[in-house]
C-alpha positions in Angstrom: 8.6 -15.9 9.6 6.8 -18.6 7.4 7.6 -22.1 8.6 10.4 -24.1 6.3 8.4 -25.2 3.4 8.3 -30.0 3.6 10.1 -31.7 0.4 7.9 -31.3 -3.1 6.6 -35.2 -3.3 8.7 -36.5 -6.2 7.0 -36.9 -9.6 5.2 -39.7 -11.1 8.5 -41.9 -12.8 6.0 -42.0 -16.5 3.8 -38.4 -17.2 1.1 -37.9 -18.6 1.0 -37.6 -22.8 -0.4 -34.9 -24.8 -1.1 -35.0 -28.4 -1.1 -32.5 -31.3 -3.5 -32.5 -33.0 -2.0 -34.2 -37.3 -2.0 -30.6 -38.6 -0.7 -27.7 -35.3 2.5 -26.4 -36.0 5.0 -28.6 -34.6 7.8 -26.9 -36.1 7.0 -24.0 -34.0 7.8 -25.4 -30.7 10.6 -26.9 -32.4 11.7 -23.6 -33.1 10.8 -21.9 -29.3 7.6 -21.3 -29.5 6.6 -21.5 -26.0 2.9 -22.3 -26.0 0.1 -25.0 -27.1 -3.3 -23.4 -27.0 -5.8 -25.3 -26.6 -7.5 -25.9 -30.2 -3.4 -27.5 -30.8 -4.8 -30.4 -29.1 -5.9 -34.4 -28.7 -8.0 -33.6 -26.3 -10.1 -36.6 -25.0 -11.2 -37.3 -21.9 -7.7 -38.4 -20.4 -7.0 -34.5 -21.4 -9.3 -32.1 -20.4 -9.7 -34.5 -16.7 -5.6 -33.8 -16.0 -5.1 -31.4 -13.3 -4.4 -27.9 -13.6 -0.6 -27.5 -14.3 0.5 -31.2 -14.2 3.7 -32.5 -16.1 3.3 -34.6 -19.1 5.2 -35.4 -22.5 4.1 -33.1 -25.6 4.4 -35.2 -28.7 3.3 -34.3 -32.1 1.1 -35.6 -34.4 3.2 -38.3 -35.9 4.4 -39.3 -31.9 8.1 -38.0 -31.8 8.3 -35.8 -28.3 9.2 -32.3 -28.3 10.0 -32.1 -24.3 8.1 -31.6 -21.1 5.1 -28.7 -21.4 2.9 -27.8 -18.2 -0.6 -28.4 -19.0 -3.4 -26.3 -17.9 -7.0 -28.0 -19.9 -8.9 -24.7 -18.1 -7.6 -22.2 -20.1 -6.4 -21.7 -23.4 -2.9 -21.9 -23.4 -3.4 -25.6 -23.0 0.8 -26.3 -23.1 3.6 -24.4 -22.0 7.2 -25.4 -22.6 9.3 -26.4 -19.9 12.0 -28.2 -21.0 13.5 -29.8 -24.3 14.6 -32.9 -22.2 11.9 -34.7 -21.6 13.7 -36.5 -18.2 14.1 -33.5 -16.8 12.4 -33.3 -13.6 10.8 -30.4 -12.6 11.8 -30.4 -9.0 14.5 -27.8 -7.1 17.4 -28.2 -8.0 15.5 -27.5 -11.9 14.3 -24.7 -10.9 18.0 -23.3 -9.0 19.4 -23.6 -12.5 17.0 -21.4 -14.1 17.1 -19.0 -11.3 20.8 -19.3 -11.1 21.3 -18.6 -14.8 18.7 -15.2 -14.8 20.5 -14.3 -10.8 23.9 -13.9 -12.8 22.6 -12.2 -16.3 21.3 -9.4 -13.5 23.9 -9.0 -11.7 26.1 -8.1 -14.6 23.4 -5.4 -16.0 23.2 -3.7 -12.3 24.7 -2.4 -10.1 22.1 -1.8 -7.8 19.7 -5.0 -6.7 16.5 -3.6 -8.1 15.0 -5.3 -11.0 13.3 -7.7 -12.8 14.6 -11.1 -12.0 12.2 -13.7 -13.8 10.7 -12.5 -17.2 8.6 -16.4 -17.7 9.0 -17.2 -20.9 12.5 -15.3 -21.4 13.8 -16.5 -18.8 12.7 -20.7 -19.2 9.8 -20.0 -16.3 6.5 -19.8 -18.3 4.2 -17.6 -16.4 6.7 -17.1 -13.8 7.8 -13.5 -12.4 9.6 -11.9 -10.1 11.0 -8.5 -8.9 13.5 -8.2 -7.1 14.1 -4.9 -3.9 17.0 -5.7 -2.3 16.9 -8.7 0.2 13.0 -8.9 -0.6 11.2 -10.2 -3.8 8.1 -10.6 -5.2 6.7 -13.7 -6.7 3.9 -13.0 -9.2 3.1 -17.3 -10.4 0.3 -16.8 -13.2 0.8 -19.9 -14.4 -1.2 -22.7 -13.2 2.1 -25.2 -12.6 4.5 -22.7 -11.3 0.9 -22.5 -8.8 1.6 -25.6 -8.1 5.0 -26.4 -7.9 5.3 -22.7 -5.7 7.2 -24.5 -2.5 10.2 -25.8 -4.4 10.5 -22.8 -7.1 10.9 -20.1 -3.4 13.2 -22.7 -1.7 15.5 -22.6 -5.3 15.1 -18.6 -4.4 16.1 -18.2 -1.1 18.6 -20.6 -1.5 19.7 -18.4 -4.9 19.9 -15.5 -3.5 19.7 -15.0 0.3 16.5 -13.6 0.1 15.2 -12.6 3.0 11.1 -12.4 2.4 9.2 -13.6 -0.8 5.7 -12.7 -1.4 3.2 -13.7 -3.7 0.9 -11.3 -5.5 -1.8 -13.2 -6.6 -3.5 -10.0 -8.4 -3.8 -9.6 -12.1 -6.1 -10.5 -14.7 -3.7 -13.1 -15.9 -4.2 -15.5 -13.2 -7.9 -15.2 -13.6 -7.4 -16.4 -17.2 -5.9 -19.3 -16.1 -7.9 -20.2 -12.9 -6.1 -19.6 -10.1 -7.2 -17.4 -7.0 -6.2 -14.0 -5.2 -5.1 -15.1 -2.6 -1.4 -12.9 -1.5 0.5 -13.8 1.0 3.9 -14.1 2.4 5.9 -17.6 0.8 9.2 -17.2 2.7 11.2 -14.7 5.4 9.0 -11.8 6.4 8.3 -8.6 4.2 8.6 -5.0 4.7 5.6 -3.6 6.5 6.0 0.5 5.4 7.4 0.8 1.4 10.9 0.9 0.5 12.9 3.2 -1.2 13.9 1.8 -4.8 16.8 4.3 -6.2 16.5 4.1 -10.4 18.1 6.8 -12.5 18.6 9.3 -9.3 15.2 8.8 -8.5 13.9 7.9 -5.0 10.5 5.9 -5.7 8.9 4.4 -3.1 7.7 0.7 -3.4 5.0 -0.9 -1.8 5.9 -4.7 -1.4 2.5 -5.8 -0.3 -0.2 -3.1 -1.4 0.3 -1.6 -4.2 -0.2 -2.5 -8.3 1.6 -5.1 -9.3 4.8 -6.4 -7.9 5.3 -2.4 -6.2 7.1 -1.0 -8.8 7.0 -0.9 -12.9 11.2 -1.3 -13.4 10.5 -1.8 -17.4 9.9 1.6 -17.9 13.6 3.1 -16.6 15.4 3.3 -19.3 12.6 5.0 -21.2 11.7 7.1 -17.3 15.8 7.9 -18.2 15.1 9.2 -21.7 12.4 11.9 -20.8 14.6 12.6 -17.1 17.6 13.5 -19.9 15.4 16.5 -21.2 14.3 17.4 -18.4 16.8 20.0 -16.4 14.9 23.0 -16.7 11.6 22.1 -17.7 7.7 21.8 -16.6 6.7 18.0 -16.4 3.4 17.1 -16.7 3.1 13.1 -16.0 -0.3 11.5 -16.6 -0.7 7.8 -15.3 2.0 8.2 -13.0 1.7 5.4 -10.6 4.3 7.0 -8.0 5.4 8.9 -10.0 7.8 7.2 -12.5 8.6 10.0 -15.3 7.9 12.7 -12.7 10.6 12.2 -9.9 13.1 10.9 -13.2 13.0 14.5 -14.1 13.3 16.1 -11.0 16.2 14.1 -10.0 17.8 16.1 -13.2 17.7 19.5 -11.2 15.4 23.1 -12.5 12.1 20.9 -13.1 8.9 20.9 -11.9 6.6 18.5 -12.2 2.3 17.5 -12.2 2.0 13.9 -11.9 -1.3 12.4 -12.7 -3.1 9.3 -11.8 -6.6 8.1 -10.1 -5.4 6.4 -7.2 -4.8 8.8 -4.1 -2.4 6.0 -2.6 -0.3 5.5 -5.3 0.2 9.6 -5.9 0.9 9.8 -1.4 3.5 6.8 -2.2 5.2 9.4 -5.7 4.5 12.5 -2.9 6.9 10.6 -0.2 9.1 10.3 -3.4 9.9 13.6 -3.3 10.2 13.9 -0.3 12.7 12.0 0.6 14.7 13.3 -2.7 14.3 16.8 -1.6 12.1 18.5 -4.1 8.9 18.1 -2.5 8.3 22.1 -3.4 8.6 21.1 -7.1 6.4 18.5 -7.4 2.8 18.7 -8.3 -0.5 15.8 -8.2 -3.4 15.3 -9.0 -6.2 13.1 -8.0 -8.6 12.4 -11.4 -9.2 10.0 -14.0 -7.1 10.8 -17.5 -9.3 11.9 -20.0 -10.9 14.3 -17.5 -7.8 16.5 -16.3 -5.9 16.7 -20.0 -10.0 17.8 -20.7 -9.4 20.3 -18.1 -5.7 21.7 -18.2 -6.4 21.9 -22.1 -9.3 23.8 -21.7 -6.7 26.2 -19.2 -4.7 26.7 -21.1 -1.9 24.8 -19.8 1.4 24.2 -20.9 4.0 21.8 -20.3 7.8 21.2 -21.9 7.5 17.7 -21.1 4.3 15.7 -21.0 4.2 11.4 -20.6 1.4 8.7 -21.2 2.1 6.2 -19.4 -2.0 3.7 -19.7 -2.4 1.1 -19.1 -3.2 -1.7 -21.0 -5.7 -0.3 -23.0 -5.2 -3.0 -25.5 -4.9 -6.2 -22.8 -5.7 -9.1 -25.5 -6.9 -9.2 -29.7 -10.6 -8.6 -29.0 -9.8 -5.0 -27.3 -7.4 -4.3 -30.2 -9.9 -2.0 -31.8 -11.2 -0.1 -29.1 -7.6 -0.1 -27.2 -6.2 1.7 -30.8 -9.2 4.7 -30.5 -8.2 4.9 -26.8 -4.1 5.6 -27.3 -5.7 7.8 -30.1 -7.1 10.0 -27.8 -5.1 10.2 -25.4 -2.4 11.2 -27.5 -5.2 13.8 -29.4 -6.1 15.9 -25.8 -2.3 15.2 -24.7 -0.4 17.0 -28.4 -1.5 20.5 -27.4 -0.3 20.6 -23.3 3.0 21.0 -25.5 4.7 24.2 -25.5 6.3 24.9 -29.6 9.1 22.9 -29.7 8.5 20.7 -26.3 8.2 16.7 -25.8 5.6 14.3 -25.8 5.7 10.4 -24.7 3.5 8.2 -25.0 3.3 4.4 -23.9 1.7 0.8 -24.5 1.5 -1.6 -22.8 -0.7 -3.4 -24.7 0.5 -7.6 -25.5 -2.2 -7.7 -28.9 -1.7 -3.9 -30.1 2.2 -4.1 -32.2 4.4 -0.8 -32.1 3.2 -0.1 -36.0 -0.2 0.8 -35.3 0.8 1.8 -31.9 2.6 4.7 -33.4 0.4 4.9 -35.9 -2.4 5.1 -33.3 -0.7 7.9 -31.4 0.5 9.4 -35.3 -3.7 9.7 -36.0 -4.1 11.5 -32.6 -1.1 14.4 -32.7 -2.3 14.3 -36.0 -6.3 15.8 -34.7 -5.2 17.6 -32.9 -3.8 20.3 -34.7 0.1 19.6 -34.4 3.2 18.3 -36.3 5.5 15.8 -35.1 8.7 14.6 -35.4 9.7 11.2 -33.7 12.9 11.6 -31.6 12.4 7.8 -29.4 11.5 4.9 -29.7 11.9 2.6 -26.4 11.1 -1.3 -24.6 11.5 -2.2 -21.4 15.2 -2.4 -19.8 17.4 -5.6 -20.5 16.1 -7.3 -16.8 13.1 -7.5 -18.5 13.7 -9.6 -22.1 12.1 -10.5 -25.2 11.6 -14.4 -26.1 12.1 -13.8 -30.1 9.5 -15.9 -31.1 6.9 -15.1 -28.8 5.6 -11.5 -29.7 3.5 -11.0 -26.2 7.6 -10.9 -24.4 8.2 -7.6 -25.6 5.0 -6.1 -25.0 5.6 -2.4 -23.6 6.9 0.4 -26.5 7.5 3.9 -26.0 7.9 6.7 -28.3 8.7 10.2 -27.7 7.8 12.9 -30.1 9.0 16.9 -30.9 5.7 18.8 -31.6 
């Protein structure tokens, strides 16, 4: 057990003030946009010297107060809106109010205690991700303010949920962009040493909460797993970029299906195998470790055909500078995967790239399918589940897109 947190130091009675440039779009902030970029802020020696994570009052160019923000001079996102009330105290009670609201919403949505509890800005905690695995929680404080205030955040989390263990996952690109460390560790209680079984869509997934990718499991694809599985009875399924068996295990749970999971990570495939064994379907499950592009090429050259092929790659376009190259990669995936789909079968293609919107991603997929010589009809468009709410003013919060075509 880790030692309990001491009470956080009280906030200064008077916050620093950060002001927008006269031409900055204060209206967007008033209408709910949660970020202020570095080139929109009046910067001087005082503002540049503010400690990352400092809570400040944001004012527009006319010195009218917009609310409380978290400041990080080291980040392109200079300010993140915390509270419209400039008198709010960002303390344990403040965290408890937001966590209570998020917890109540998820318990209405889900019967089983496995879901994303906090989805950053959309749940009023900018840059913070919290995933729930029963009595255990994995926190990603991906913004400087949350790293500074992680103690009252975790105390509130334990008070609201009764968590037996809380783990800080400090991996990922976002923390490096904020100038934060990459040291992951237990924050409260203790965490299970063995992978934890997680039931979803009739399947059993094995989540490594302290050593796996991200928080141990990708909850966001749950509704898209369910759609693919609804087509999978008796089908032969290819699951590319499978991680711990996301689409393949959901398909196997439907009965009569067989599946091949492909991933570059052997530890992830080992967890997928353990999940298949826990489900009693290991005899119908195969894995292949390798680069997805290479494996798709090899399967095509071997003349393999599948009733359902799903490709769920990592973000090829995590930011705008990578958009063009990312779209080419999505097009290539579609071109290589389409020939593997049996006539009348289904091809599912997914993107978790912030920079590629649905229209751009879908266009890349259609081009790739066309270049393969196949004809396609779009039968399903999916997004993340309701535990990953979107903030309407922030397109980045709706990052996940899944498109399924009948070929």
